[in-house]
C-alpha positions as CSV (number, residue, x, y, z in Angstrom):
1,M,102.1,117.1,172.8
2,A,100.2,115.9,169.8
3,R,97.9,118.2,168.0
4,A,94.3,117.3,167.8
5,R,93.1,116.2,164.4
6,R,90.5,118.5,162.9
7,S,87.4,117.3,161.2
8,P,87.5,117.2,157.4
9,T,85.6,120.0,155.7
10,A,83.8,120.2,152.4
11,R,86.8,122.0,151.0
12,D,89.0,119.0,151.9
13,M,86.6,116.6,150.2
14,V,86.6,118.6,147.0
15,L,90.4,118.8,146.9
16,S,90.6,115.0,147.5
17,L,88.1,114.4,144.6
18,L,90.2,116.7,142.3
19,V,93.4,114.8,143.2
20,I,91.7,111.6,142.1
21,M,89.6,112.9,139.1
22,I,92.4,114.8,137.3
23,P,94.5,111.7,136.5
24,V,91.4,109.7,135.6
25,A,90.3,112.4,133.2
26,I,93.7,112.5,131.6
27,F,93.8,108.7,131.3
28,A,90.3,108.7,129.7
29,A,91.2,111.4,127.2
30,L,94.3,109.5,126.1
31,L,92.2,106.3,125.6
32,T,89.4,107.9,123.7
33,S,91.4,110.1,121.4
34,G,92.0,108.8,117.9
35,P,92.7,110.1,114.4
36,D,90.3,112.8,113.3
37,K,89.5,111.2,109.9
38,P,90.6,107.9,108.6
39,T,92.9,108.2,105.6
40,V,91.4,106.7,102.4
41,Q,93.9,105.8,99.7
42,T,92.6,106.5,96.3
43,V,93.7,104.9,93.0
44,D,94.0,106.0,89.4
45,W,91.1,104.0,88.1
46,Q,91.0,105.6,84.6
47,S,94.3,104.1,83.5
48,V,93.3,100.7,84.7
49,A,89.9,101.0,82.9
50,S,91.8,102.0,79.7
51,R,94.0,99.0,79.9
52,A,91.0,96.7,80.6
53,R,89.2,98.2,77.5
54,E,92.2,97.5,75.3
55,Q,92.7,93.9,76.6
56,A,89.3,92.5,77.5
57,P,87.5,90.2,75.2
58,Y,84.2,91.9,76.2
59,E,82.9,95.5,76.4
60,V,84.2,97.0,79.7
61,L,81.8,99.2,81.6
62,A,83.1,102.2,83.6
63,P,81.9,105.7,84.4
64,A,83.0,108.5,82.2
65,A,83.8,110.2,85.5
66,I,82.9,109.6,89.1
67,P,80.8,112.2,90.8
68,A,82.3,115.0,92.9
69,G,83.2,113.8,96.4
70,W,83.4,110.1,95.3
71,R,86.8,108.4,95.6
72,A,88.0,105.4,93.7
73,T,89.7,103.0,96.2
74,R,90.2,99.9,94.1
75,A,90.7,99.3,90.4
76,S,92.2,96.2,88.9
77,W,92.3,94.4,85.6
78,T,93.3,90.7,85.7
79,E,93.6,88.4,82.7
80,V,93.1,84.7,82.8
81,G,96.2,83.0,84.3
82,Q,97.5,86.1,85.9
83,P,97.5,86.6,89.7
84,D,94.2,88.2,90.9
85,P,94.1,90.8,93.7
86,T,94.2,87.9,96.3
87,G,97.3,86.4,94.7
88,Q,95.5,83.4,93.2
89,E,95.7,82.5,89.5
90,S,92.7,84.0,87.8
91,V,90.3,81.6,86.0
92,R,88.6,84.5,84.3
93,N,89.2,87.9,82.8
94,R,88.1,90.4,85.5
95,W,87.6,94.1,85.6
96,Q,87.0,95.6,89.1
97,L,86.3,99.1,90.3
98,G,85.5,100.1,93.9
99,V,84.4,103.5,94.9
100,L,83.4,105.3,98.1
101,T,80.5,107.7,97.6
102,D,80.4,111.1,99.2
103,R,78.5,109.5,102.0
104,N,81.3,106.8,102.5
105,I,79.2,104.0,101.0
106,Y,81.4,101.5,99.2
107,L,80.1,100.4,95.8
108,E,81.9,97.8,93.6
109,L,81.7,97.0,89.9
110,D,82.9,93.6,88.7
111,Q,82.9,92.2,85.2
112,V,83.9,88.6,84.4
113,D,83.7,86.4,81.3
114,K,84.1,82.9,82.6
115,Q,82.4,80.9,85.4
116,P,79.8,83.6,86.0
117,A,77.5,81.6,88.3
118,E,80.3,80.8,90.7
119,F,81.6,84.4,90.6
120,V,78.2,85.9,91.2
121,E,77.7,83.7,94.3
122,Q,81.1,84.7,95.6
123,A,80.8,88.4,94.8
124,T,77.3,88.7,96.3
125,R,78.0,86.6,99.4
126,E,75.5,84.0,98.3
127,A,72.7,86.6,98.0
128,V,69.2,85.5,97.0
129,D,66.8,86.7,94.3
130,D,65.0,89.9,95.2
131,G,63.3,91.0,91.9
132,V,64.4,93.0,88.9
133,S,65.6,96.5,88.1
134,R,65.6,98.3,84.8
135,V,68.4,100.7,84.0
136,D,68.8,102.3,80.6
137,G,66.6,99.7,79.0
138,N,68.6,96.8,80.4
139,E,67.2,94.3,83.0
140,W,69.3,93.7,86.1
141,K,68.6,90.9,88.5
142,R,68.3,92.1,92.1
143,L,70.0,90.1,94.9
144,V,70.1,90.7,98.7
145,T,72.1,88.9,101.4
146,D,70.4,87.0,104.2
147,D,71.3,89.8,106.7
148,D,69.6,92.3,104.4
149,R,72.7,94.5,104.4
150,T,74.3,94.0,101.0
151,R,72.5,94.3,97.7
152,A,73.6,93.6,94.2
153,L,72.5,94.1,90.6
154,V,73.6,91.5,88.1
155,H,73.4,91.7,84.4
156,A,74.3,88.8,82.1
157,G,75.3,90.1,78.7
158,A,77.0,88.6,75.6
159,G,80.1,86.9,77.0
160,V,80.3,89.1,80.1
161,T,78.5,89.2,83.5
162,T,78.4,92.5,85.4
163,V,77.9,92.6,89.1
164,V,77.4,95.9,91.1
165,T,77.3,95.4,94.9
166,G,77.2,97.6,97.9
167,D,75.7,98.2,101.4
168,A,73.2,100.5,99.7
169,S,69.7,100.7,98.4
170,Y,68.7,99.4,95.0
171,Q,68.2,103.0,94.0
172,Q,71.8,103.9,94.8
173,L,73.0,100.9,92.9
174,E,70.8,101.8,89.9
175,A,72.2,105.3,90.0
176,F,75.7,104.0,89.9
177,V,74.8,101.6,87.0
178,G,73.4,104.6,85.2
179,L,76.9,106.2,85.2
180,L,78.5,103.2,83.4
181,R,79.5,103.4,79.8
182,T,81.3,101.1,77.4
183,D,83.5,104.0,76.0
184,Q,85.0,107.2,77.4
């Protein structure tokens, strides 16, 4: 004789839910877990800056030291005719330094001696005029991209154009420019 089927109780429903929810929770945890902190590779920018200062036909700007908590992530010196960081033959002498601030804001310093207008357009993502900044007595042209995200300061000196860019305020860019020196 067949036993009569009993009515499900609240306990039965809770157990059924647990049977379904435990695998779903494990699956969700596996999908959402990732590395705790991204690894940022740093570079020895000071040796590259020294080489640039020895070989450049212009005065190379670089900080005497980067502030505590900042990390240099890119440094390159490329002479005319040599492969640039993209692998293309360089049409200009170029010094480049990229740093991450203690707030993980990327700032980049570029100096070039040839075809400055073309370079500024490329380095600033075709940014438009946005006024002028004064840092240590020098006038720097302000540029901002159409999306208002990236700003740049540009200084045209004797035989060299300097561009400082970043997704930062002009005050942050000016503070970085204030760290730059022609000798160490």
